[in-house]
BAKOLRO-595840 format. One line per 5 residues: number of its first residue (from 1); their letters; for each residue x, y, z of N, C-alpha, C. Coordinates in nm, 3 decimals, always signed. Example, Ala and Ser with C-alpha at 12.3 -4.5 7.8 and 13.67 -1.06 7.14 Angstrom:
REM BAKOLRO-595840
1) AS) +1.319/-0.569/+0.780/+1.230/-0.450/+0.780/+1.320/-0.330/+0.780; +1.285/-0.225/+0.708/+1.367/-0.106/+0.714/+1.290/+0.003/+0.787 .
***
This chain:
REM BAKOLRO-595840
1) MGAVR) -5.239/+21.186/+0.288/-5.107/+21.092/+0.288/-5.069/+21.052/+0.161; -5.178/+21.005/+0.061/-5.141/+20.959/-0.066/-5.054/+21.058/-0.141; -5.103/+21.194/-0.136/-5.029/+21.295/-0.211/-4.881/+21.313/-0.157; -4.854/+21.284/-0.029/-4.721/+21.306/+0.030/-4.644/+21.186/-0.021; -4.698/+21.060/-0.017/-4.618/+20.945/-0.074/-4.595/+20.972/-0.205 .
6) QLLGR) -4.671/+21.022/-0.305/-4.636/+21.058/-0.438/-4.539/+21.165/-0.442; -4.534/+21.272/-0.369/-4.442/+21.382/-0.357/-4.304/+21.323/-0.329; -4.288/+21.241/-0.221/-4.166/+21.173/-0.193/-4.126/+21.065/-0.285; -4.226/+21.013/-0.381/-4.183/+20.903/-0.442/-4.109/+20.952/-0.590; -4.164/+21.082/-0.608/-4.106/+21.142/-0.753/-3.978/+21.235/-0.707 .
11) ARRAV) -3.966/+21.281/-0.588/-3.855/+21.367/-0.561/-3.737/+21.297/-0.515; -3.624/+21.339/-0.581/-3.491/+21.295/-0.539/-3.480/+21.317/-0.399; -3.398/+21.238/-0.315/-3.379/+21.267/-0.191/-3.236/+21.267/-0.148; -3.196/+21.356/-0.054/-3.057/+21.375/-0.010/-3.066/+21.379/+0.138; -2.958/+21.325/+0.207/-2.944/+21.334/+0.357/-2.815/+21.360/+0.393 .
16) WPGRI) -2.796/+21.435/+0.487/-2.654/+21.464/+0.542/-2.617/+21.442/+0.670; -2.556/+21.330/+0.717/-2.542/+21.290/+0.871/-2.411/+21.354/+0.926; -2.341/+21.449/+0.839/-2.227/+21.505/+0.902/-2.244/+21.591/+1.030; -2.146/+21.575/+1.120/-2.149/+21.651/+1.242/-2.061/+21.750/+1.268; -2.102/+21.874/+1.234/-2.022/+22.012/+1.256/-2.090/+22.113/+1.330 .
21) VRPTT) -2.207/+22.077/+1.400/-2.290/+22.159/+1.489/-2.360/+22.266/+1.379; -2.309/+22.399/+1.363/-2.361/+22.484/+1.304/-2.369/+22.477/+1.142; -2.256/+22.434/+1.087/-2.267/+22.434/+0.941/-2.363/+22.342/+0.883; -2.431/+22.240/+0.941/-2.529/+22.173/+0.885/-2.652/+22.252/+0.878; -2.676/+22.362/+0.962/-2.787/+22.446/+0.957/-2.751/+22.544/+0.848 .
26) ALANY) -2.633/+22.594/+0.822/-2.606/+22.681/+0.704/-2.650/+22.608/+0.581; -2.581/+22.500/+0.576/-2.617/+22.413/+0.443/-2.754/+22.403/+0.413; -2.839/+22.362/+0.504/-2.983/+22.358/+0.485/-3.040/+22.499/+0.437; -2.988/+22.607/+0.517/-3.045/+22.727/+0.467/-2.985/+22.780/+0.333; -2.885/+22.731/+0.296/-2.815/+22.785/+0.159/-2.894/+22.695/+0.040 .
31) LAQHP) -2.899/+22.566/+0.067/-2.959/+22.483/-0.037/-3.119/+22.494/-0.063; -3.177/+22.553/+0.043/-3.320/+22.575/+0.047/-3.351/+22.700/-0.050; -3.255/+22.760/-0.070/-3.273/+22.882/-0.157/-3.268/+22.842/-0.328; -3.231/+22.722/-0.346/-3.235/+22.658/-0.485/-3.396/+22.630/-0.509; -3.440/+22.672/-0.626/-3.575/+22.660/-0.672/-3.603/+22.507/-0.672 .
36) GVVAP) -3.518/+22.420/-0.708/-3.539/+22.274/-0.692/-3.533/+22.202/-0.579; -3.517/+22.270/-0.475/-3.499/+22.209/-0.328/-3.628/+22.245/-0.246; -3.664/+22.152/-0.169/-3.775/+22.174/-0.074/-3.728/+22.098/+0.054; -3.764/+22.175/+0.165/-3.708/+22.138/+0.293/-3.825/+22.095/+0.390; -3.786/+22.002/+0.472/-3.888/+21.958/+0.573/-3.911/+22.075/+0.659 .
41) SDKEV) -4.034/+22.054/+0.738/-4.080/+22.154/+0.828/-3.981/+22.157/+0.953; -3.895/+22.050/+0.972/-3.795/+22.043/+1.091/-3.676/+21.990/+1.025; -3.582/+22.077/+1.022/-3.448/+22.043/+0.960/-3.403/+21.908/+0.996; -3.393/+21.876/+1.135/-3.351/+21.767/+1.198/-3.464/+21.677/+1.235; -3.519/+21.609/+1.133/-3.624/+21.517/+1.166/-3.577/+21.388/+1.251 .
46) DYFGS) -3.461/+21.340/+1.215/-3.399/+21.238/+1.301/-3.475/+21.117/+1.292; -3.549/+21.090/+1.186/-3.635/+20.972/+1.176/-3.555/+20.847/+1.176; -3.454/+20.843/+1.103/-3.375/+20.726/+1.082/-3.263/+20.691/+1.200; -3.232/+20.800/+1.279/-3.146/+20.783/+1.384/-3.212/+20.760/+1.527; -3.341/+20.803/+1.550/-3.422/+20.782/+1.655/-3.487/+20.664/+1.660 .
51) APRHA) -3.460/+20.550/+1.750/-3.550/+20.444/+1.730/-3.694/+20.472/+1.769; -3.715/+20.554/+1.862/-3.862/+20.587/+1.902/-3.935/+20.655/+1.778; -3.867/+20.737/+1.719/-3.925/+20.804/+1.615/-3.935/+20.703/+1.474; -3.849/+20.628/+1.466/-3.855/+20.540/+1.363/-3.964/+20.438/+1.373; -3.984/+20.391/+1.486/-4.087/+20.303/+1.511/-4.230/+20.365/+1.493 .
56) RGEAF) -4.260/+20.501/+1.461/-4.374/+20.567/+1.436/-4.418/+20.547/+1.292; -4.316/+20.501/+1.219/-4.335/+20.470/+1.086/-4.332/+20.581/+0.992; -4.337/+20.548/+0.848/-4.320/+20.649/+0.737/-4.411/+20.770/+0.746; -4.554/+20.736/+0.792/-4.640/+20.845/+0.796/-4.589/+20.949/+0.883; -4.533/+20.912/+0.988/-4.475/+21.029/+1.068/-4.368/+21.101/+1.001 .
61) YHSHY) -4.274/+21.010/+0.936/-4.174/+21.098/+0.863/-4.234/+21.185/+0.756; -4.328/+21.132/+0.672/-4.379/+21.216/+0.560/-4.463/+21.335/+0.621; -4.506/+21.327/+0.743/-4.586/+21.433/+0.800/-4.497/+21.547/+0.804; -4.353/+21.554/+0.806/-4.280/+21.672/+0.809/-4.262/+21.733/+0.670; -4.332/+21.666/+0.570/-4.322/+21.722/+0.426/-4.453/+21.761/+0.376 .
66) RHLAP) -4.553/+21.752/+0.457/-4.685/+21.780/+0.415/-4.719/+21.918/+0.349; -4.626/+22.020/+0.409/-4.653/+22.144/+0.374/-4.596/+22.193/+0.218; -4.539/+22.067/+0.152/-4.447/+22.095/+0.040/-4.526/+22.083/-0.089; -4.506/+22.156/-0.195/-4.579/+22.146/-0.317/-4.461/+22.155/-0.421; -4.386/+22.071/-0.445/-4.271/+22.074/-0.525/-4.280/+22.058/-0.664 .
71) PGGAV) -4.203/+22.106/-0.752/-4.215/+22.070/-0.893/-4.171/+21.943/-0.914; -4.203/+21.865/-1.014/-4.156/+21.739/-1.039/-4.010/+21.732/-1.055; -3.950/+21.626/-1.005/-3.821/+21.609/-0.990/-3.722/+21.704/-0.878; -3.807/+21.759/-0.784/-3.753/+21.825/-0.694/-3.665/+21.755/-0.591; -3.560/+21.808/-0.521/-3.506/+21.731/-0.425/-3.534/+21.776/-0.293 .
76) SFDAS) -3.576/+21.676/-0.206/-3.606/+21.714/-0.063/-3.475/+21.655/+0.024; -3.477/+21.700/+0.130/-3.346/+21.667/+0.219/-3.400/+21.649/+0.369; -3.301/+21.581/+0.439/-3.310/+21.576/+0.589/-3.189/+21.565/+0.623; -3.152/+21.684/+0.712/-3.023/+21.709/+0.770/-3.018/+21.686/+0.916; -2.992/+21.562/+0.949/-2.995/+21.528/+1.096/-2.857/+21.481/+1.133 .
81) PHYLL) -2.775/+21.553/+1.189/-2.635/+21.513/+1.223/-2.636/+21.387/+1.324; -2.743/+21.349/+1.395/-2.744/+21.242/+1.479/-2.705/+21.106/+1.411; -2.766/+21.108/+1.280/-2.741/+20.981/+1.199/-2.592/+20.922/+1.200; -2.514/+21.014/+1.209/-2.369/+20.976/+1.191/-2.311/+20.888/+1.322; -2.416/+20.901/+1.434/-2.367/+20.835/+1.558/-2.445/+20.697/+1.581 .
86) VPEAA) -2.530/+20.680/+1.479/-2.621/+20.553/+1.502/-2.594/+20.475/+1.405; -2.536/+20.350/+1.425/-2.497/+20.257/+1.306/-2.617/+20.210/+1.245; -2.724/+20.180/+1.310/-2.844/+20.137/+1.251/-2.919/+20.236/+1.149; -2.886/+20.362/+1.154/-2.935/+20.473/+1.065/-2.914/+20.442/+0.924; -2.784/+20.385/+0.894/-2.753/+20.364/+0.749/-2.842/+20.256/+0.695 .
91) GRIRD) -2.871/+20.144/+0.761/-2.955/+20.053/+0.698/-3.102/+20.114/+0.694; -3.147/+20.177/+0.786/-3.280/+20.228/+0.772/-3.292/+20.326/+0.661; -3.196/+20.408/+0.623/-3.193/+20.477/+0.523/-3.192/+20.412/+0.399; -3.113/+20.315/+0.378/-3.113/+20.207/+0.268/-3.250/+20.166/+0.245; -3.302/+20.095/+0.352/-3.435/+20.031/+0.345/-3.530/+20.118/+0.292 .
96) YDPGM) -3.534/+20.240/+0.336/-3.624/+20.348/+0.283/-3.616/+20.385/+0.139; -3.483/+20.408/+0.096/-3.453/+20.447/-0.041/-3.303/+20.425/-0.062; -3.282/+20.290/-0.138/-3.119/+20.259/-0.165/-3.070/+20.351/-0.250; -3.133/+20.428/-0.326/-3.063/+20.536/-0.402/-3.043/+20.680/-0.339; -3.049/+20.691/-0.205/-3.036/+20.809/-0.139/-2.892/+20.872/-0.160 .
101) RLICL) -2.877/+20.998/-0.170/-2.760/+21.053/-0.189/-2.725/+21.097/-0.050; -2.614/+21.057/-0.001/-2.559/+21.112/+0.141/-2.450/+21.217/+0.131; -2.461/+21.314/+0.219/-2.357/+21.417/+0.221/-2.310/+21.412/+0.366; -2.169/+21.416/+0.388/-2.119/+21.415/+0.503/-2.020/+21.523/+0.525; -2.061/+21.630/+0.597/-1.966/+21.739/+0.632/-1.891/+21.713/+0.741 .
106) LREPA) -1.764/+21.734/+0.745/-1.669/+21.712/+0.855/-1.606/+21.812/+0.915; -1.582/+21.846/+1.038/-1.521/+21.950/+1.093/-1.396/+21.886/+1.178; -1.273/+21.963/+1.168/-1.159/+21.925/+1.234/-1.219/+21.860/+1.385; -1.179/+21.746/+1.425/-1.272/+21.691/+1.543/-1.230/+21.780/+1.673; -1.119/+21.836/+1.701/-1.100/+21.892/+1.816/-1.182/+22.030/+1.812 .
111) ARAWS) -1.189/+22.090/+1.701/-1.262/+22.226/+1.695/-1.394/+22.180/+1.701; -1.450/+22.085/+1.649/-1.593/+22.033/+1.680/-1.636/+21.998/+1.801; -1.524/+21.941/+1.875/-1.574/+21.908/+2.036/-1.578/+22.050/+2.112; -1.497/+22.136/+2.087/-1.497/+22.266/+2.144/-1.648/+22.326/+2.128; -1.681/+22.359/+1.994/-1.796/+22.394/+1.952/-1.925/+22.332/+2.016 .
116) AFTMY) -1.904/+22.197/+2.034/-2.012/+22.119/+2.085/-2.031/+22.165/+2.243; -1.903/+22.160/+2.291/-1.906/+22.205/+2.439/-1.973/+22.331/+2.474; -1.930/+22.442/+2.395/-1.990/+22.581/+2.423/-2.136/+22.566/+2.391; -2.186/+22.491/+2.289/-2.345/+22.477/+2.262/-2.409/+22.413/+2.374; -2.348/+22.287/+2.425/-2.408/+22.227/+2.547/-2.422/+22.284/+2.649 .
121) RRFLD) -2.316/+22.383/+2.687/-2.330/+22.481/+2.800/-2.453/+22.554/+2.788; -2.482/+22.635/+2.672/-2.596/+22.710/+2.643/-2.730/+22.612/+2.668; -2.722/+22.509/+2.607/-2.853/+22.424/+2.642/-2.874/+22.408/+2.779; -2.772/+22.371/+2.859/-2.772/+22.342/+2.988/-2.827/+22.470/+3.076; -2.764/+22.577/+3.028/-2.808/+22.695/+3.112/-2.955/+22.728/+3.086 .
126) ADPGF) -2.996/+22.697/+2.976/-3.156/+22.722/+2.939/-3.228/+22.619/+3.015; -3.187/+22.482/+3.025/-3.258/+22.380/+3.071/-3.156/+22.260/+3.109; -3.131/+22.261/+3.269/-3.053/+22.164/+3.299/-3.104/+22.022/+3.265; -3.228/+21.990/+3.232/-3.267/+21.871/+3.205/-3.270/+21.814/+3.053; -3.204/+21.914/+2.970/-3.212/+21.907/+2.828/-3.170/+21.790/+2.776 .
131) FAKWN) -3.069/+21.737/+2.822/-3.012/+21.604/+2.758/-3.087/+21.474/+2.810; -3.139/+21.484/+2.918/-3.223/+21.382/+2.956/-3.355/+21.360/+2.863; -3.397/+21.476/+2.839/-3.508/+21.463/+2.744/-3.464/+21.429/+2.606; -3.353/+21.468/+2.568/-3.310/+21.452/+2.430/-3.289/+21.312/+2.402; -3.211/+21.239/+2.511/-3.189/+21.104/+2.488/-3.297/+21.012/+2.484 .
136) RRCYP) -3.409/+21.056/+2.558/-3.526/+20.973/+2.560/-3.609/+20.995/+2.421; -3.574/+21.119/+2.350/-3.645/+21.123/+2.221/-3.571/+21.047/+2.121; -3.451/+21.022/+2.154/-3.360/+20.951/+2.045/-3.328/+20.803/+2.056; -3.337/+20.752/+2.186/-3.313/+20.614/+2.228/-3.438/+20.555/+2.282; -3.456/+20.423/+2.301/-3.533/+20.358/+2.362/-3.503/+20.376/+2.520 .
141) EAVAS) -3.583/+20.361/+2.613/-3.570/+20.388/+2.749/-3.462/+20.299/+2.809; -3.476/+20.174/+2.755/-3.351/+20.073/+2.790/-3.224/+20.124/+2.781; -3.195/+20.196/+2.662/-3.069/+20.254/+2.629/-3.051/+20.382/+2.698; -3.141/+20.484/+2.684/-3.130/+20.612/+2.745/-3.097/+20.607/+2.890; -3.156/+20.504/+2.947/-3.131/+20.481/+3.103/-2.987/+20.458/+3.135 .
146) TFLPR) -2.902/+20.390/+3.039/-2.792/+20.364/+3.069/-2.662/+20.467/+3.065; -2.718/+20.604/+3.008/-2.612/+20.700/+3.003/-2.581/+20.766/+3.135; -2.452/+20.789/+3.168/-2.419/+20.839/+3.299/-2.456/+20.978/+3.287; -2.513/+21.026/+3.403/-2.529/+21.161/+3.412/-2.407/+21.242/+3.450; -2.389/+21.359/+3.382/-2.266/+21.465/+3.406/-2.282/+21.522/+3.553 .
151) PPGHA) -2.168/+21.523/+3.602/-2.163/+21.595/+3.731/-2.148/+21.737/+3.697; -2.221/+21.845/+3.768/-2.224/+21.977/+3.747/-2.102/+22.030/+3.689; -1.972/+21.998/+3.744/-1.841/+22.066/+3.712/-1.816/+22.044/+3.578; -1.856/+21.922/+3.507/-1.833/+21.900/+3.369/-1.864/+22.009/+3.277; -1.965/+22.085/+3.305/-2.010/+22.186/+3.205/-1.927/+22.319/+3.224 .
156) EDMVL) -1.843/+22.324/+3.316/-1.759/+22.439/+3.332/-1.621/+22.398/+3.327; -1.573/+22.281/+3.306/-1.437/+22.235/+3.293/-1.433/+22.145/+3.183; -1.394/+22.188/+3.080/-1.383/+22.098/+2.934/-1.272/+21.990/+2.971; -1.163/+22.006/+3.035/-1.053/+21.929/+3.062/-1.115/+21.803/+3.151; -1.170/+21.857/+3.254/-1.242/+21.742/+3.351/-1.335/+21.660/+3.264 .
161) ALREE) -1.413/+21.724/+3.199/-1.525/+21.656/+3.113/-1.460/+21.570/+3.026; -1.348/+21.601/+2.955/-1.281/+21.512/+2.862/-1.222/+21.406/+2.932; -1.136/+21.419/+3.047/-1.071/+21.293/+3.094/-1.160/+21.205/+3.138; -1.269/+21.239/+3.207/-1.379/+21.139/+3.263/-1.437/+21.062/+3.141; -1.473/+21.152/+3.038/-1.533/+21.083/+2.906/-1.447/+20.983/+2.857 .
166) IEALG) -1.331/+20.998/+2.843/-1.222/+20.930/+2.786/-1.217/+20.790/+2.876; -1.225/+20.812/+3.026/-1.211/+20.701/+3.097/-1.347/+20.610/+3.083; -1.466/+20.682/+3.071/-1.598/+20.615/+3.065/-1.602/+20.543/+2.933; -1.546/+20.594/+2.815/-1.544/+20.517/+2.681/-1.461/+20.395/+2.703; -1.354/+20.406/+2.775/-1.260/+20.284/+2.799/-1.333/+20.175/+2.870 .
171) RGEMY) -1.432/+20.209/+2.937/-1.511/+20.111/+3.020/-1.625/+20.072/+2.953; -1.669/+20.116/+2.827/-1.787/+20.098/+2.746/-1.891/+20.169/+2.796; -1.885/+20.287/+2.855/-1.999/+20.356/+2.912/-2.004/+20.499/+2.839; -2.115/+20.559/+2.822/-2.130/+20.692/+2.765/-2.206/+20.791/+2.873; -2.149/+20.898/+2.862/-2.229/+21.012/+2.919/-2.347/+21.065/+2.880 .
176) EWHLL) -2.418/+21.127/+2.923/-2.556/+21.175/+2.866/-2.540/+21.285/+2.778; -2.423/+21.371/+2.787/-2.394/+21.444/+2.665/-2.241/+21.409/+2.648; -2.209/+21.388/+2.514/-2.072/+21.349/+2.487/-1.996/+21.436/+2.395; -1.879/+21.446/+2.396/-1.796/+21.542/+2.313/-1.713/+21.469/+2.223; -1.675/+21.330/+2.239/-1.584/+21.256/+2.169/-1.634/+21.162/+2.059 .
181) PYGLY) -1.749/+21.088/+2.071/-1.780/+20.993/+1.978/-1.809/+21.061/+1.833; -1.891/+21.168/+1.837/-1.905/+21.226/+1.694/-1.783/+21.245/+1.610; -1.669/+21.262/+1.672/-1.559/+21.291/+1.586/-1.462/+21.165/+1.544; -1.516/+21.052/+1.582/-1.469/+20.905/+1.527/-1.520/+20.889/+1.397; -1.483/+20.977/+1.310/-1.548/+20.982/+1.162/-1.541/+20.824/+1.088 .
186) AKNLR) -1.411/+20.780/+1.098/-1.398/+20.644/+1.016/-1.494/+20.546/+1.087; -1.504/+20.530/+1.209/-1.599/+20.436/+1.273/-1.750/+20.479/+1.228; -1.777/+20.605/+1.237/-1.906/+20.643/+1.210/-1.939/+20.643/+1.059; -1.859/+20.647/+0.973/-1.883/+20.648/+0.842/-1.903/+20.479/+0.779; -1.831/+20.392/+0.854/-1.826/+20.268/+0.801/-1.971/+20.190/+0.764 .
191) PFLDA) -2.056/+20.215/+0.861/-2.188/+20.157/+0.835/-2.251/+20.219/+0.702; -2.237/+20.335/+0.672/-2.276/+20.400/+0.546/-2.224/+20.351/+0.444; -2.086/+20.328/+0.447/-1.995/+20.280/+0.325/-2.050/+20.121/+0.307; -2.076/+20.066/+0.401/-2.120/+19.905/+0.405/-2.276/+19.907/+0.344; -2.347/+20.010/+0.361/-2.489/+20.020/+0.298/-2.515/+20.070/+0.180 .
196) FPRDQ) -2.407/+20.167/+0.135/-2.438/+20.237/+0.005/-2.319/+20.229/-0.086; -2.329/+20.231/-0.209/-2.202/+20.247/-0.309/-2.119/+20.374/-0.245; -1.996/+20.371/-0.280/-1.917/+20.489/-0.248/-1.950/+20.616/-0.333; -2.002/+20.603/-0.454/-2.043/+20.718/-0.536/-2.164/+20.779/-0.487; -2.242/+20.727/-0.379/-2.363/+20.785/-0.324/-2.313/+20.863/-0.201 .
201) LLVMG) -2.185/+20.882/-0.168/-2.155/+20.944/-0.057/-2.051/+21.048/-0.082; -2.082/+21.183/-0.050/-2.000/+21.287/-0.070/-1.954/+21.331/+0.073; -1.812/+21.329/+0.085/-1.746/+21.379/+0.212/-1.673/+21.505/+0.179; -1.718/+21.608/+0.269/-1.658/+21.737/+0.238/-1.630/+21.795/+0.379; -1.509/+21.875/+0.381/-1.486/+21.939/+0.497/-1.545/+22.073/+0.516 .
206) SRRLG) -1.575/+22.113/+0.647/-1.648/+22.239/+0.671/-1.573/+22.369/+0.620; -1.428/+22.357/+0.622/-1.362/+22.472/+0.577/-1.399/+22.514/+0.424; -1.416/+22.379/+0.345/-1.435/+22.416/+0.204/-1.591/+22.479/+0.193; -1.683/+22.446/+0.282/-1.813/+22.530/+0.271/-1.806/+22.670/+0.316; -1.719/+22.695/+0.412/-1.705/+22.826/+0.484/-1.625/+22.906/+0.386 .
211) GDTAG) -1.498/+22.847/+0.322/-1.417/+22.933/+0.243/-1.448/+22.952/+0.093; -1.519/+22.863/+0.046/-1.562/+22.874/-0.092/-1.712/+22.828/-0.113; -1.800/+22.918/-0.050/-1.928/+22.865/-0.032/-1.999/+22.828/-0.149; -1.978/+22.919/-0.246/-2.049/+22.908/-0.380/-1.992/+22.779/-0.448; -1.874/+22.762/-0.457/-1.803/+22.645/-0.508/-1.853/+22.516/-0.453 .
216) ALAEI) -1.839/+22.515/-0.324/-1.890/+22.397/-0.246/-2.048/+22.377/-0.275; -2.118/+22.468/-0.294/-2.265/+22.445/-0.310/-2.281/+22.397/-0.449; -2.210/+22.442/-0.552/-2.219/+22.399/-0.669/-2.184/+22.236/-0.688; -2.079/+22.196/-0.616/-2.040/+22.057/-0.612/-2.152/+21.986/-0.550; -2.199/+22.029/-0.450/-2.311/+21.949/-0.379/-2.437/+21.946/-0.472 .
221) ARFIG) -2.469/+22.057/-0.535/-2.585/+22.056/-0.636/-2.565/+21.943/-0.731; -2.440/+21.946/-0.800/-2.421/+21.842/-0.890/-2.428/+21.713/-0.842; -2.388/+21.685/-0.714/-2.383/+21.560/-0.673/-2.530/+21.504/-0.637; -2.626/+21.587/-0.629/-2.741/+21.546/-0.576/-2.851/+21.572/-0.712; -2.783/+21.616/-0.811/-2.863/+21.617/-0.942/-2.949/+21.742/-0.970 .
226) LDAFQ) -2.908/+21.861/-0.899/-2.978/+21.983/-0.912/-2.932/+22.044/-1.034; -3.030/+22.129/-1.080/-2.994/+22.218/-1.202/-2.904/+22.324/-1.170; -2.834/+22.377/-1.269/-2.732/+22.478/-1.254/-2.809/+22.590/-1.165; -2.730/+22.662/-1.095/-2.788/+22.763/-1.023/-2.679/+22.875/-0.988; -2.704/+23.014/-0.993/-2.607/+23.101/-0.966/-2.595/+23.136/-0.821 .
231) WTKAD) -2.502/+23.037/-0.741/-2.495/+23.069/-0.606/-2.451/+23.196/-0.556; -2.361/+23.258/-0.643/-2.316/+23.382/-0.610/-2.407/+23.485/-0.593; -2.532/+23.479/-0.636/-2.647/+23.564/-0.624/-2.731/+23.531/-0.509; -2.702/+23.424/-0.444/-2.789/+23.380/-0.325/-2.748/+23.433/-0.207; -2.800/+23.432/-0.096/-2.776/+23.487/+0.036/-2.684/+23.370/+0.094 .
236) LGKKH) -2.557/+23.406/+0.099/-2.470/+23.313/+0.149/-2.383/+23.374/+0.278; -2.457/+23.460/+0.337/-2.408/+23.513/+0.459/-2.389/+23.424/+0.578; -2.313/+23.435/+0.662/-2.295/+23.353/+0.786/-2.412/+23.310/+0.851; -2.443/+23.187/+0.882/-2.571/+23.161/+0.936/-2.542/+23.109/+1.089; -2.617/+23.157/+1.172/-2.607/+23.102/+1.319/-2.459/+23.104/+1.378 .
241) AESYR) -2.404/+23.222/+1.375/-2.276/+23.245/+1.419/-2.257/+23.188/+1.553; -2.167/+23.123/+1.588/-2.141/+23.064/+1.735/-2.086/+23.163/+1.823; -2.142/+23.177/+1.946/-2.074/+23.254/+2.043/-1.998/+23.181/+2.160; -1.887/+23.189/+2.172/-1.793/+23.136/+2.262/-1.782/+23.191/+2.405; -1.778/+23.138/+2.505/-1.708/+23.196/+2.626/-1.578/+23.164/+2.642 .
246) GSMPE) -1.485/+23.239/+2.614/-1.350/+23.219/+2.632/-1.298/+23.120/+2.498; -1.176/+23.068/+2.530/-1.120/+22.984/+2.418/-1.101/+22.863/+2.480; -1.066/+22.761/+2.376/-1.067/+22.617/+2.422/-0.913/+22.606/+2.509; -0.922/+22.551/+2.627/-0.801/+22.530/+2.717/-0.691/+22.438/+2.625; -0.570/+22.491/+2.636/-0.435/+22.418/+2.558/-0.449/+22.279/+2.621 .
251) EARGL) -0.479/+22.251/+2.734/-0.475/+22.109/+2.792/-0.580/+22.036/+2.717; -0.696/+22.101/+2.699/-0.812/+22.020/+2.633/-0.772/+21.985/+2.495; -0.705/+22.087/+2.432/-0.668/+22.085/+2.294/-0.572/+21.963/+2.275; -0.479/+21.949/+2.365/-0.384/+21.840/+2.369/-0.444/+21.703/+2.381; -0.539/+21.687/+2.478/-0.604/+21.565/+2.495/-0.680/+21.518/+2.367 .
256) LEEFY) -0.743/+21.629/+2.314/-0.817/+21.590/+2.194/-0.735/+21.552/+2.080; -0.616/+21.620/+2.045/-0.525/+21.576/+1.943/-0.486/+21.447/+1.963; -0.444/+21.409/+2.094/-0.402/+21.278/+2.124/-0.505/+21.175/+2.100; -0.625/+21.195/+2.143/-0.731/+21.105/+2.123/-0.765/+21.073/+1.975; -0.772/+21.168/+1.905/-0.798/+21.156/+1.757/-0.698/+21.134/+1.667 .
261) AGPNR) -0.569/+21.129/+1.715/-0.464/+21.094/+1.640/-0.493/+20.960/+1.548; -0.519/+20.867/+1.613/-0.538/+20.735/+1.554/-0.657/+20.744/+1.463; -0.776/+20.788/+1.517/-0.893/+20.783/+1.423/-0.876/+20.855/+1.303; -0.794/+20.985/+1.309/-0.778/+21.048/+1.185/-0.689/+20.984/+1.083; -0.594/+20.911/+1.125/-0.534/+20.811/+1.027/-0.644/+20.711/+0.977 .
266) ELEEL) -0.714/+20.643/+1.053/-0.816/+20.558/+1.004/-0.900/+20.635/+0.904; -0.940/+20.738/+0.918/-1.026/+20.821/+0.832/-0.949/+20.829/+0.687; -0.831/+20.864/+0.688/-0.758/+20.885/+0.559/-0.746/+20.754/+0.477; -0.715/+20.655/+0.563/-0.719/+20.496/+0.504/-0.841/+20.467/+0.447; -0.944/+20.492/+0.522/-1.099/+20.473/+0.465/-1.115/+20.529/+0.349 .
271) LGDEL) -1.109/+20.658/+0.351/-1.139/+20.739/+0.229/-1.050/+20.749/+0.098; -0.909/+20.681/+0.149/-0.810/+20.686/+0.051/-0.765/+20.814/+0.010; -0.759/+20.922/+0.096/-0.735/+21.046/+0.056/-0.686/+21.110/+0.179; -0.632/+21.238/+0.156/-0.596/+21.328/+0.283/-0.709/+21.367/+0.342; -0.705/+21.414/+0.489/-0.815/+21.450/+0.549/-0.887/+21.565/+0.501 .
276) PY) -1.029/+21.582/+0.498/-1.097/+21.685/+0.433/-1.100/+21.800/+0.515; -1.046/+21.810/+0.626/-1.040/+21.935/+0.712/-0.904/+21.973/+0.737 .
***
């Protein structure tokens, strides 16, 4: 354990809480090719976002890095999208390392919701109890037990799922799997901007990573202090391509665009710039 503490003590760290479903996996795979980067045994450790996991202490967190033998000054990372949905995560990260560099990858929220919906359907096909288990991993029982169970029809009808989720959010309730809260980017980023200086947070749109992968990686590498690297020679092929059943219903798109119109304006005001997606 002492060696692990020394490892993490001398390594610069980065965490990205952005919620774009697959591109977080792609970024982890891309950056792991840099010789100065070391990855955890589990990309989504979720130590700072899961109250039950955080309660297990730093020894539990460090156990995900025991396999590492990095050179001095290496960068280790934690790519847990769930952090963006947990206000307490920002303070926990700051308490652990106030110098942490934060990377937030953002996807256009309507497209993100559709991507999440198709992914959730695959999870539910494989295990109908997936989200009950996931929520008990992420939240104390007193919180996990408050999530509303989804009627079976919600997984087959995105419009129905969205309409009823909007109504539930208006009542202050949350379904066991949710499509909307992750896309409230301004609300979700505020705790991180309250906890860290603005220059420790890099916000990037997923289209940038997908359209100019080498350029985006070079910018991210500079941000976290990595040495120069020839990204054009790395394996930048598409990772974890998503498979969709059909396309997003136009009615669902309309509901999402209406729901996110205000939050998108809030994000522009918060960042003082145009939307990154």
